PDB file of the backbone (N, CA, C, O) and the ligand in Angstrom, with CONECT records:
HET     ZN  A 101       1
ATOM      1  N   MET A   1      12.664   9.667  -7.620  1.00  0.00           N
ATOM      2  CA  MET A   1      13.563   8.490  -7.893  1.00  0.00           C
ATOM      3  C   MET A   1      13.062   7.771  -9.104  1.00  0.00           C
ATOM      4  O   MET A   1      11.936   7.976  -9.557  1.00  0.00           O
ATOM      5  N   LYS A   2      13.927   6.910  -9.630  1.00  0.00           N
ATOM      6  CA  LYS A   2      13.583   6.175 -10.815  1.00  0.00           C
ATOM      7  C   LYS A   2      12.899   4.855 -10.410  1.00  0.00           C
ATOM      8  O   LYS A   2      13.294   4.215  -9.435  1.00  0.00           O
ATOM      9  N   CYS A   3      11.834   4.448 -11.202  1.00  0.00           N
ATOM     10  CA  CYS A   3      11.065   3.274 -10.875  1.00  0.00           C
ATOM     11  C   CYS A   3      11.875   2.008 -11.061  1.00  0.00           C
ATOM     12  O   CYS A   3      12.476   1.820 -12.119  1.00  0.00           O
ATOM     13  N   THR A   4      11.909   1.148 -10.081  1.00  0.00           N
ATOM     14  CA  THR A   4      12.720  -0.050 -10.202  1.00  0.00           C
ATOM     15  C   THR A   4      11.959  -1.190 -10.938  1.00  0.00           C
ATOM     16  O   THR A   4      12.549  -2.232 -11.221  1.00  0.00           O
ATOM     17  N   ILE A   5      10.687  -1.001 -11.240  1.00  0.00           N
ATOM     18  CA  ILE A   5       9.911  -2.032 -11.890  1.00  0.00           C
ATOM     19  C   ILE A   5      10.028  -1.850 -13.454  1.00  0.00           C
ATOM     20  O   ILE A   5      10.489  -2.754 -14.152  1.00  0.00           O
ATOM     21  N   CYS A   6       9.618  -0.715 -13.952  1.00  0.00           N
ATOM     22  CA  CYS A   6       9.688  -0.492 -15.421  1.00  0.00           C
ATOM     23  C   CYS A   6      11.007   0.118 -15.834  1.00  0.00           C
ATOM     24  O   CYS A   6      11.359   0.059 -17.012  1.00  0.00           O
ATOM     25  N   LYS A   7      11.749   0.701 -14.913  1.00  0.00           N
ATOM     26  CA  LYS A   7      13.102   1.283 -15.155  1.00  0.00           C
ATOM     27  C   LYS A   7      13.134   2.415 -16.116  1.00  0.00           C
ATOM     28  O   LYS A   7      14.209   2.857 -16.522  1.00  0.00           O
ATOM     29  N   THR A   8      11.893   2.936 -16.523  1.00  0.00           N
ATOM     30  CA  THR A   8      11.869   4.115 -17.367  1.00  0.00           C
ATOM     31  C   THR A   8      11.175   5.317 -16.672  1.00  0.00           C
ATOM     32  O   THR A   8      11.568   6.474 -16.825  1.00  0.00           O
ATOM     33  N   GLY A   9      10.141   4.974 -15.914  1.00  0.00           N
ATOM     34  CA  GLY A   9       9.381   6.049 -15.286  1.00  0.00           C
ATOM     35  C   GLY A   9      10.025   6.660 -14.071  1.00  0.00           C
ATOM     36  O   GLY A   9      10.909   6.079 -13.442  1.00  0.00           O
ATOM     37  N   HIS A  10       9.559   7.843 -13.759  1.00  0.00           N
ATOM     38  CA  HIS A  10      10.058   8.462 -12.466  1.00  0.00           C
ATOM     39  C   HIS A  10       8.801   8.556 -11.495  1.00  0.00           C
ATOM     40  O   HIS A  10       7.645   8.634 -11.909  1.00  0.00           O
ATOM     41  N   THR A  11       9.143   8.538 -10.236  1.00  0.00           N
ATOM     42  CA  THR A  11       8.094   8.543  -9.283  1.00  0.00           C
ATOM     43  C   THR A  11       7.857   9.960  -8.755  1.00  0.00           C
ATOM     44  O   THR A  11       8.770  10.783  -8.691  1.00  0.00           O
ATOM     45  N   HIS A  12       6.561  10.222  -8.369  1.00  0.00           N
ATOM     46  CA  HIS A  12       6.182  11.481  -7.771  1.00  0.00           C
ATOM     47  C   HIS A  12       5.311  11.201  -6.563  1.00  0.00           C
ATOM     48  O   HIS A  12       4.596  10.199  -6.544  1.00  0.00           O
ATOM     49  N   PRO A  13       5.349  12.069  -5.539  1.00  0.00           N
ATOM     50  CA  PRO A  13       4.530  11.876  -4.393  1.00  0.00           C
ATOM     51  C   PRO A  13       3.077  11.853  -4.729  1.00  0.00           C
ATOM     52  O   PRO A  13       2.618  12.651  -5.546  1.00  0.00           O
ATOM     53  N   GLY A  14       2.349  10.974  -4.130  1.00  0.00           N
ATOM     54  CA  GLY A  14       0.937  10.879  -4.421  1.00  0.00           C
ATOM     55  C   GLY A  14       0.196  10.026  -3.347  1.00  0.00           C
ATOM     56  O   GLY A  14       0.710   9.784  -2.255  1.00  0.00           O
ATOM     57  N   ILE A  15      -0.974   9.607  -3.694  1.00  0.00           N
ATOM     58  CA  ILE A  15      -1.840   8.850  -2.808  1.00  0.00           C
ATOM     59  C   ILE A  15      -2.277   7.600  -3.585  1.00  0.00           C
ATOM     60  O   ILE A  15      -2.685   7.701  -4.742  1.00  0.00           O
ATOM     61  N   THR A  16      -2.195   6.454  -2.965  1.00  0.00           N
ATOM     62  CA  THR A  16      -2.564   5.235  -3.632  1.00  0.00           C
ATOM     63  C   THR A  16      -3.451   4.326  -2.767  1.00  0.00           C
ATOM     64  O   THR A  16      -3.678   4.628  -1.595  1.00  0.00           O
ATOM     65  N   THR A  17      -3.958   3.209  -3.335  1.00  0.00           N
ATOM     66  CA  THR A  17      -4.693   2.265  -2.615  1.00  0.00           C
ATOM     67  C   THR A  17      -3.880   0.966  -2.532  1.00  0.00           C
ATOM     68  O   THR A  17      -3.490   0.444  -3.576  1.00  0.00           O
ATOM     69  N   VAL A  18      -3.622   0.454  -1.408  1.00  0.00           N
ATOM     70  CA  VAL A  18      -2.787  -0.726  -1.187  1.00  0.00           C
ATOM     71  C   VAL A  18      -3.687  -1.926  -0.835  1.00  0.00           C
ATOM     72  O   VAL A  18      -4.499  -1.845   0.087  1.00  0.00           O
ATOM     73  N   THR A  19      -3.540  -3.020  -1.563  1.00  0.00           N
ATOM     74  CA  THR A  19      -4.336  -4.252  -1.310  1.00  0.00           C
ATOM     75  C   THR A  19      -3.367  -5.305  -0.770  1.00  0.00           C
ATOM     76  O   THR A  19      -2.362  -5.582  -1.424  1.00  0.00           O
ATOM     77  N   LEU A  20      -3.606  -5.856   0.304  1.00  0.00           N
ATOM     78  CA  LEU A  20      -2.793  -6.891   0.924  1.00  0.00           C
ATOM     79  C   LEU A  20      -3.559  -8.129   1.229  1.00  0.00           C
ATOM     80  O   LEU A  20      -4.704  -8.031   1.669  1.00  0.00           O
ATOM     81  N   GLN A  21      -3.005  -9.290   1.025  1.00  0.00           N
ATOM     82  CA  GLN A  21      -3.617 -10.543   1.436  1.00  0.00           C
ATOM     83  C   GLN A  21      -2.880 -11.256   2.463  1.00  0.00           C
ATOM     84  O   GLN A  21      -1.676 -11.470   2.316  1.00  0.00           O
ATOM     85  N   ARG A  22      -3.546 -11.661   3.547  1.00  0.00           N
ATOM     86  CA  ARG A  22      -2.938 -12.419   4.634  1.00  0.00           C
ATOM     87  C   ARG A  22      -3.839 -13.646   4.950  1.00  0.00           C
ATOM     88  O   ARG A  22      -4.968 -13.480   5.412  1.00  0.00           O
ATOM     89  N   ASP A  23      -3.363 -14.794   4.715  1.00  0.00           N
ATOM     90  CA  ASP A  23      -4.242 -15.989   4.888  1.00  0.00           C
ATOM     91  C   ASP A  23      -5.498 -15.762   4.091  1.00  0.00           C
ATOM     92  O   ASP A  23      -5.465 -15.551   2.879  1.00  0.00           O
ATOM     93  N   ASN A  24      -6.656 -15.813   4.829  1.00  0.00           N
ATOM     94  CA  ASN A  24      -7.919 -15.623   4.114  1.00  0.00           C
ATOM     95  C   ASN A  24      -8.472 -14.214   4.191  1.00  0.00           C
ATOM     96  O   ASN A  24      -9.647 -13.976   3.911  1.00  0.00           O
ATOM     97  N   THR A  25      -7.628 -13.302   4.566  1.00  0.00           N
ATOM     98  CA  THR A  25      -8.067 -11.966   4.770  1.00  0.00           C
ATOM     99  C   THR A  25      -7.520 -11.029   3.674  1.00  0.00           C
ATOM    100  O   THR A  25      -6.319 -11.052   3.404  1.00  0.00           O
ATOM    101  N   VAL A  26      -8.383 -10.197   3.032  1.00  0.00           N
ATOM    102  CA  VAL A  26      -7.939  -9.217   2.065  1.00  0.00           C
ATOM    103  C   VAL A  26      -8.188  -7.855   2.689  1.00  0.00           C
ATOM    104  O   VAL A  26      -9.320  -7.535   3.051  1.00  0.00           O
ATOM    105  N   VAL A  27      -7.163  -7.068   2.814  1.00  0.00           N
ATOM    106  CA  VAL A  27      -7.277  -5.731   3.414  1.00  0.00           C
ATOM    107  C   VAL A  27      -6.981  -4.696   2.304  1.00  0.00           C
ATOM    108  O   VAL A  27      -5.934  -4.737   1.658  1.00  0.00           O
ATOM    109  N   VAL A  28      -7.902  -3.805   2.116  1.00  0.00           N
ATOM    110  CA  VAL A  28      -7.732  -2.689   1.164  1.00  0.00           C
ATOM    111  C   VAL A  28      -7.534  -1.438   1.964  1.00  0.00           C
ATOM    112  O   VAL A  28      -8.413  -1.068   2.741  1.00  0.00           O
ATOM    113  N   ILE A  29      -6.414  -0.769   1.808  1.00  0.00           N
ATOM    114  CA  ILE A  29      -6.180   0.442   2.583  1.00  0.00           C
ATOM    115  C   ILE A  29      -6.054   1.606   1.598  1.00  0.00           C
ATOM    116  O   ILE A  29      -5.161   1.658   0.752  1.00  0.00           O
ATOM    117  N   ARG A  30      -6.973   2.508   1.753  1.00  0.00           N
ATOM    118  CA  ARG A  30      -7.045   3.633   0.805  1.00  0.00           C
ATOM    119  C   ARG A  30      -6.249   4.890   1.370  1.00  0.00           C
ATOM    120  O   ARG A  30      -5.923   4.967   2.555  1.00  0.00           O
ATOM    121  N   ASP A  31      -5.976   5.824   0.465  1.00  0.00           N
ATOM    122  CA  ASP A  31      -5.333   7.063   0.845  1.00  0.00           C
ATOM    123  C   ASP A  31      -3.909   6.885   1.519  1.00  0.00           C
ATOM    124  O   ASP A  31      -3.526   7.605   2.441  1.00  0.00           O
ATOM    125  N   VAL A  32      -3.197   5.904   0.995  1.00  0.00           N
ATOM    126  CA  VAL A  32      -1.800   5.653   1.520  1.00  0.00           C
ATOM    127  C   VAL A  32      -0.852   6.629   0.739  1.00  0.00           C
ATOM    128  O   VAL A  32      -0.798   6.605  -0.491  1.00  0.00           O
ATOM    129  N   PRO A  33      -0.144   7.445   1.467  1.00  0.00           N
ATOM    130  CA  PRO A  33       0.877   8.252   0.801  1.00  0.00           C
ATOM    131  C   PRO A  33       2.057   7.479   0.291  1.00  0.00           C
ATOM    132  O   PRO A  33       2.637   6.687   1.033  1.00  0.00           O
ATOM    133  N   ALA A  34       2.430   7.678  -0.937  1.00  0.00           N
ATOM    134  CA  ALA A  34       3.576   6.917  -1.490  1.00  0.00           C
ATOM    135  C   ALA A  34       4.123   7.685  -2.697  1.00  0.00           C
ATOM    136  O   ALA A  34       3.491   8.597  -3.231  1.00  0.00           O
ATOM    137  N   GLU A  35       5.348   7.264  -3.103  1.00  0.00           N
ATOM    138  CA  GLU A  35       5.917   7.702  -4.426  1.00  0.00           C
ATOM    139  C   GLU A  35       5.333   6.817  -5.454  1.00  0.00           C
ATOM    140  O   GLU A  35       5.426   5.595  -5.336  1.00  0.00           O
ATOM    141  N   ILE A  36       4.715   7.388  -6.492  1.00  0.00           N
ATOM    142  CA  ILE A  36       4.043   6.641  -7.531  1.00  0.00           C
ATOM    143  C   ILE A  36       4.667   6.895  -8.844  1.00  0.00           C
ATOM    144  O   ILE A  36       4.920   8.040  -9.219  1.00  0.00           O
ATOM    145  N   CYS A  37       4.941   5.745  -9.612  1.00  0.00           N
ATOM    146  CA  CYS A  37       5.542   5.800 -10.921  1.00  0.00           C
ATOM    147  C   CYS A  37       4.602   6.397 -11.958  1.00  0.00           C
ATOM    148  O   CYS A  37       3.451   5.981 -12.095  1.00  0.00           O
ATOM    149  N   GLU A  38       5.118   7.377 -12.679  1.00  0.00           N
ATOM    150  CA  GLU A  38       4.277   8.060 -13.696  1.00  0.00           C
ATOM    151  C   GLU A  38       3.961   7.094 -14.919  1.00  0.00           C
ATOM    152  O   GLU A  38       2.986   7.301 -15.640  1.00  0.00           O
ATOM    153  N   ASP A  39       4.762   6.113 -15.102  1.00  0.00           N
ATOM    154  CA  ASP A  39       4.624   5.224 -16.250  1.00  0.00           C
ATOM    155  C   ASP A  39       3.772   4.022 -15.908  1.00  0.00           C
ATOM    156  O   ASP A  39       2.719   3.823 -16.513  1.00  0.00           O
ATOM    157  N   CYS A  40       4.208   3.202 -14.936  1.00  0.00           N
ATOM    158  CA  CYS A  40       3.569   1.917 -14.704  1.00  0.00           C
ATOM    159  C   CYS A  40       2.623   1.906 -13.497  1.00  0.00           C
ATOM    160  O   CYS A  40       1.861   0.959 -13.300  1.00  0.00           O
ATOM    161  N   GLY A  41       2.687   2.997 -12.679  1.00  0.00           N
ATOM    162  CA  GLY A  41       1.769   3.064 -11.546  1.00  0.00           C
ATOM    163  C   GLY A  41       2.225   2.310 -10.299  1.00  0.00           C
ATOM    164  O   GLY A  41       1.503   2.235  -9.305  1.00  0.00           O
ATOM    165  N   GLU A  42       3.455   1.745 -10.369  1.00  0.00           N
ATOM    166  CA  GLU A  42       3.976   1.087  -9.140  1.00  0.00           C
ATOM    167  C   GLU A  42       4.135   2.097  -8.054  1.00  0.00           C
ATOM    168  O   GLU A  42       4.499   3.242  -8.321  1.00  0.00           O
ATOM    169  N   TYR A  43       3.863   1.690  -6.781  1.00  0.00           N
ATOM    170  CA  TYR A  43       3.920   2.643  -5.705  1.00  0.00           C
ATOM    171  C   TYR A  43       5.013   2.168  -4.679  1.00  0.00           C
ATOM    172  O   TYR A  43       5.277   0.985  -4.465  1.00  0.00           O
ATOM    173  N   TYR A  44       5.604   3.224  -4.084  1.00  0.00           N
ATOM    174  CA  TYR A  44       6.744   2.956  -3.128  1.00  0.00           C
ATOM    175  C   TYR A  44       6.461   3.793  -1.875  1.00  0.00           C
ATOM    176  O   TYR A  44       6.852   4.957  -1.778  1.00  0.00           O
ATOM    177  N   PRO A  45       5.758   3.151  -0.906  1.00  0.00           N
ATOM    178  CA  PRO A  45       5.580   3.840   0.403  1.00  0.00           C
ATOM    179  C   PRO A  45       6.872   3.903   1.148  1.00  0.00           C
ATOM    180  O   PRO A  45       7.720   3.027   0.972  1.00  0.00           O
ATOM    181  N   SER A  46       7.065   4.908   1.981  1.00  0.00           N
ATOM    182  CA  SER A  46       8.222   5.001   2.850  1.00  0.00           C
ATOM    183  C   SER A  46       8.232   3.786   3.853  1.00  0.00           C
ATOM    184  O   SER A  46       7.202   3.142   4.052  1.00  0.00           O
ATOM    185  N   ASP A  47       9.368   3.503   4.450  1.00  0.00           N
ATOM    186  CA  ASP A  47       9.468   2.436   5.382  1.00  0.00           C
ATOM    187  C   ASP A  47       8.442   2.585   6.561  1.00  0.00           C
ATOM    188  O   ASP A  47       7.810   1.617   6.985  1.00  0.00           O
ATOM    189  N   THR A  48       8.324   3.764   7.031  1.00  0.00           N
ATOM    190  CA  THR A  48       7.373   4.060   8.100  1.00  0.00           C
ATOM    191  C   THR A  48       5.964   3.744   7.808  1.00  0.00           C
ATOM    192  O   THR A  48       5.234   3.121   8.579  1.00  0.00           O
ATOM    193  N   ILE A  49       5.582   4.251   6.543  1.00  0.00           N
ATOM    194  CA  ILE A  49       4.203   4.041   6.099  1.00  0.00           C
ATOM    195  C   ILE A  49       3.999   2.539   5.857  1.00  0.00           C
ATOM    196  O   ILE A  49       2.975   1.988   6.262  1.00  0.00           O
ATOM    197  N   ALA A  50       4.972   1.860   5.194  1.00  0.00           N
ATOM    198  CA  ALA A  50       4.825   0.404   4.877  1.00  0.00           C
ATOM    199  C   ALA A  50       4.663  -0.379   6.116  1.00  0.00           C
ATOM    200  O   ALA A  50       3.848  -1.302   6.148  1.00  0.00           O
ATOM    201  N   ARG A  51       5.414  -0.060   7.181  1.00  0.00           N
ATOM    202  CA  ARG A  51       5.294  -0.799   8.456  1.00  0.00           C
ATOM    203  C   ARG A  51       3.896  -0.638   9.011  1.00  0.00           C
ATOM    204  O   ARG A  51       3.316  -1.611   9.495  1.00  0.00           O
ATOM    205  N   ARG A  52       3.327   0.581   8.956  1.00  0.00           N
ATOM    206  CA  ARG A  52       1.966   0.731   9.558  1.00  0.00           C
ATOM    207  C   ARG A  52       0.958   0.022   8.678  1.00  0.00           C
ATOM    208  O   ARG A  52      -0.008  -0.544   9.190  1.00  0.00           O
ATOM    209  N   VAL A  53       1.151   0.037   7.382  1.00  0.00           N
ATOM    210  CA  VAL A  53       0.146  -0.650   6.475  1.00  0.00           C
ATOM    211  C   VAL A  53       0.149  -2.173   6.782  1.00  0.00           C
ATOM    212  O   VAL A  53      -0.891  -2.826   6.879  1.00  0.00           O
ATOM    213  N   TYR A  54       1.418  -2.699   6.929  1.00  0.00           N
ATOM    214  CA  TYR A  54       1.495  -4.157   7.204  1.00  0.00           C
ATOM    215  C   TYR A  54       0.924  -4.448   8.606  1.00  0.00           C
ATOM    216  O   TYR A  54       0.226  -5.448   8.778  1.00  0.00           O
ATOM    217  N   ALA A  55       1.196  -3.620   9.584  1.00  0.00           N
ATOM    218  CA  ALA A  55       0.682  -3.819  10.953  1.00  0.00           C
ATOM    219  C   ALA A  55      -0.844  -3.804  10.920  1.00  0.00           C
ATOM    220  O   ALA A  55      -1.469  -4.583  11.639  1.00  0.00           O
ATOM    221  N   ASP A  56      -1.472  -2.933  10.101  1.00  0.00           N
ATOM    222  CA  ASP A  56      -2.913  -2.822  10.021  1.00  0.00           C
ATOM    223  C   ASP A  56      -3.448  -4.133   9.423  1.00  0.00           C
ATOM    224  O   ASP A  56      -4.452  -4.669   9.891  1.00  0.00           O
ATOM    225  N   ALA A  57      -2.769  -4.641   8.392  1.00  0.00           N
ATOM    226  CA  ALA A  57      -3.220  -5.835   7.722  1.00  0.00           C
ATOM    227  C   ALA A  57      -3.142  -7.026   8.681  1.00  0.00           C
ATOM    228  O   ALA A  57      -4.059  -7.842   8.769  1.00  0.00           O
ATOM    229  N   GLU A  58      -2.036  -7.094   9.383  1.00  0.00           N
ATOM    230  CA  GLU A  58      -1.827  -8.153  10.379  1.00  0.00           C
ATOM    231  C   GLU A  58      -2.926  -8.174  11.388  1.00  0.00           C
ATOM    232  O   GLU A  58      -3.487  -9.220  11.716  1.00  0.00           O
ATOM    233  N   GLU A  59      -3.241  -6.946  11.899  1.00  0.00           N
ATOM    234  CA  GLU A  59      -4.316  -6.827  12.970  1.00  0.00           C
ATOM    235  C   GLU A  59      -5.657  -7.230  12.427  1.00  0.00           C
ATOM    236  O   GLU A  59      -6.439  -7.871  13.129  1.00  0.00           O
ATOM    237  N   THR A  60      -5.945  -6.871  11.187  1.00  0.00           N
ATOM    238  CA  THR A  60      -7.228  -7.316  10.547  1.00  0.00           C
ATOM    239  C   THR A  60      -7.302  -8.764  10.379  1.00  0.00           C
ATOM    240  O   THR A  60      -8.344  -9.367  10.634  1.00  0.00           O
ATOM    241  N   ALA A  61      -6.174  -9.395   9.934  1.00  0.00           N
ATOM    242  CA  ALA A  61      -6.167 -10.861   9.725  1.00  0.00           C
ATOM    243  C   ALA A  61      -6.452 -11.608  11.026  1.00  0.00           C
ATOM    244  O   ALA A  61      -7.095 -12.658  11.015  1.00  0.00           O
ATOM    245  N   HIS A  62      -5.972 -11.062  12.152  1.00  0.00           N
ATOM    246  CA  HIS A  62      -6.191 -11.678  13.464  1.00  0.00           C
ATOM    247  C   HIS A  62      -7.660 -11.657  13.857  1.00  0.00           C
ATOM    248  O   HIS A  62      -8.103 -12.462  14.676  1.00  0.00           O
ATOM    249  N   ARG A  63      -8.411 -10.735  13.272  1.00  0.00           N
ATOM    250  CA  ARG A  63      -9.867 -10.720  13.609  1.00  0.00           C
ATOM    251  C   ARG A  63     -10.611 -11.554  12.653  1.00  0.00           C
ATOM    252  O   ARG A  63     -11.839 -11.567  12.733  1.00  0.00           O
ATOM    253  N   HIS A  64      -9.975 -12.291  11.710  1.00  0.00           N
ATOM    254  CA  HIS A  64     -10.596 -13.218  10.783  1.00  0.00           C
ATOM    255  C   HIS A  64     -11.694 -12.557   9.986  1.00  0.00           C
ATOM    256  O   HIS A  64     -12.762 -13.127   9.765  1.00  0.00           O
ATOM    257  N   VAL A  65     -11.402 -11.312   9.550  1.00  0.00           N
ATOM    258  CA  VAL A  65     -12.345 -10.696   8.660  1.00  0.00           C
ATOM    259  C   VAL A  65     -11.951 -11.113   7.249  1.00  0.00           C
ATOM    260  O   VAL A  65     -10.764 -11.253   6.955  1.00  0.00           O
ATOM    261  N   GLU A  66     -12.930 -11.313   6.378  1.00  0.00           N
ATOM    262  CA  GLU A  66     -12.588 -11.749   4.919  1.00  0.00           C
ATOM    263  C   GLU A  66     -12.083 -10.597   4.102  1.00  0.00           C
ATOM    264  O   GLU A  66     -11.032 -10.664   3.464  1.00  0.00           O
ATOM    265  N   VAL A  67     -12.862  -9.534   4.136  1.00  0.00           N
ATOM    266  CA  VAL A  67     -12.490  -8.366   3.373  1.00  0.00           C
ATOM    267  C   VAL A  67     -12.712  -7.100   4.214  1.00  0.00           C
ATOM    268  O   VAL A  67     -13.777  -6.904   4.798  1.00  0.00           O
ATOM    269  N   GLU A  68     -11.706  -6.268   4.258  1.00  0.00           N
ATOM    270  CA  GLU A  68     -11.960  -5.017   4.946  1.00  0.00           C
ATOM    271  C   GLU A  68     -11.349  -3.899   4.183  1.00  0.00           C
ATOM    272  O   GLU A  68     -10.246  -4.015   3.650  1.00  0.00           O
ATOM    273  N   VAL A  69     -12.080  -2.789   4.129  1.00  0.00           N
ATOM    274  CA  VAL A  69     -11.578  -1.546   3.431  1.00  0.00           C
ATOM    275  C   VAL A  69     -11.303  -0.543   4.509  1.00  0.00           C
ATOM    276  O   VAL A  69     -12.192  -0.172   5.276  1.00  0.00           O
ATOM    277  N   GLN A  70     -10.094  -0.114   4.567  1.00  0.00           N
ATOM    278  CA  GLN A  70      -9.740   0.979   5.574  1.00  0.00           C
ATOM    279  C   GLN A  70      -9.286   2.196   4.851  1.00  0.00           C
ATOM    280  O   GLN A  70      -8.976   2.157   3.661  1.00  0.00           O
ATOM    281  N   ARG A  71      -9.246   3.320   5.603  1.00  0.00           N
ATOM    282  CA  ARG A  71      -8.607   4.548   5.152  1.00  0.00           C
ATOM    283  C   ARG A  71      -7.416   4.768   5.967  1.00  0.00           C
ATOM    284  O   ARG A  71      -7.486   4.682   7.193  1.00  0.00           O
ATOM    285  N   PHE A  72      -6.302   5.054   5.351  1.00  0.00           N
ATOM    286  CA  PHE A  72      -5.056   5.215   6.060  1.00  0.00           C
ATOM    287  C   PHE A  72      -5.156   6.560   6.790  1.00  0.00           C
ATOM    288  O   PHE A  72      -5.375   7.606   6.179  1.00  0.00           O
ATOM    289  N   ALA A  73      -4.988   6.497   8.118  1.00  0.00           N
ATOM    290  CA  ALA A  73      -5.033   7.701   8.969  1.00  0.00           C
ATOM    291  C   ALA A  73      -3.642   8.223   9.124  1.00  0.00           C
ATOM    292  O   ALA A  73      -2.840   7.560   9.783  1.00  0.00           O
ATOM    293  N   ALA A  74      -3.302   9.300   8.602  1.00  0.00           N
ATOM    294  CA  ALA A  74      -1.948   9.861   8.699  1.00  0.00           C
ATOM    295  C   ALA A  74      -1.618  10.283  10.109  1.00  0.00           C
ATOM    296  O   ALA A  74      -0.519  10.775  10.365  1.00  0.00           O
TER     297      ALA A  74
HETATM  298 ZN    ZN A 101       7.360   2.285 -13.320  1.00  0.00          ZN2+
END
C-alpha cells in the first residue's frame, strides 16, 4: 500500500519496534510485524496486531512499571 504519512513511499512487510506511552509507563515492544514504509519508516501494523500491542501496553501500565521492553510473541 502507499504510505499515508509521506505519500510517496510504499510499504513492505517487515518487523519493527513499537514504543508506547501510557501515563508514566513507557512500553517498548520489539519484533512487531507490520507494513513498513520504504521512504519514511512509518509502520502500519494490522488491526489484530495493533490491538494486542495496545493491550500489552495497557497491562504493563496497570503494573506501574516505568519502562518495560517486551518481545512481541506471534
Ligand atoms: Zn512513508
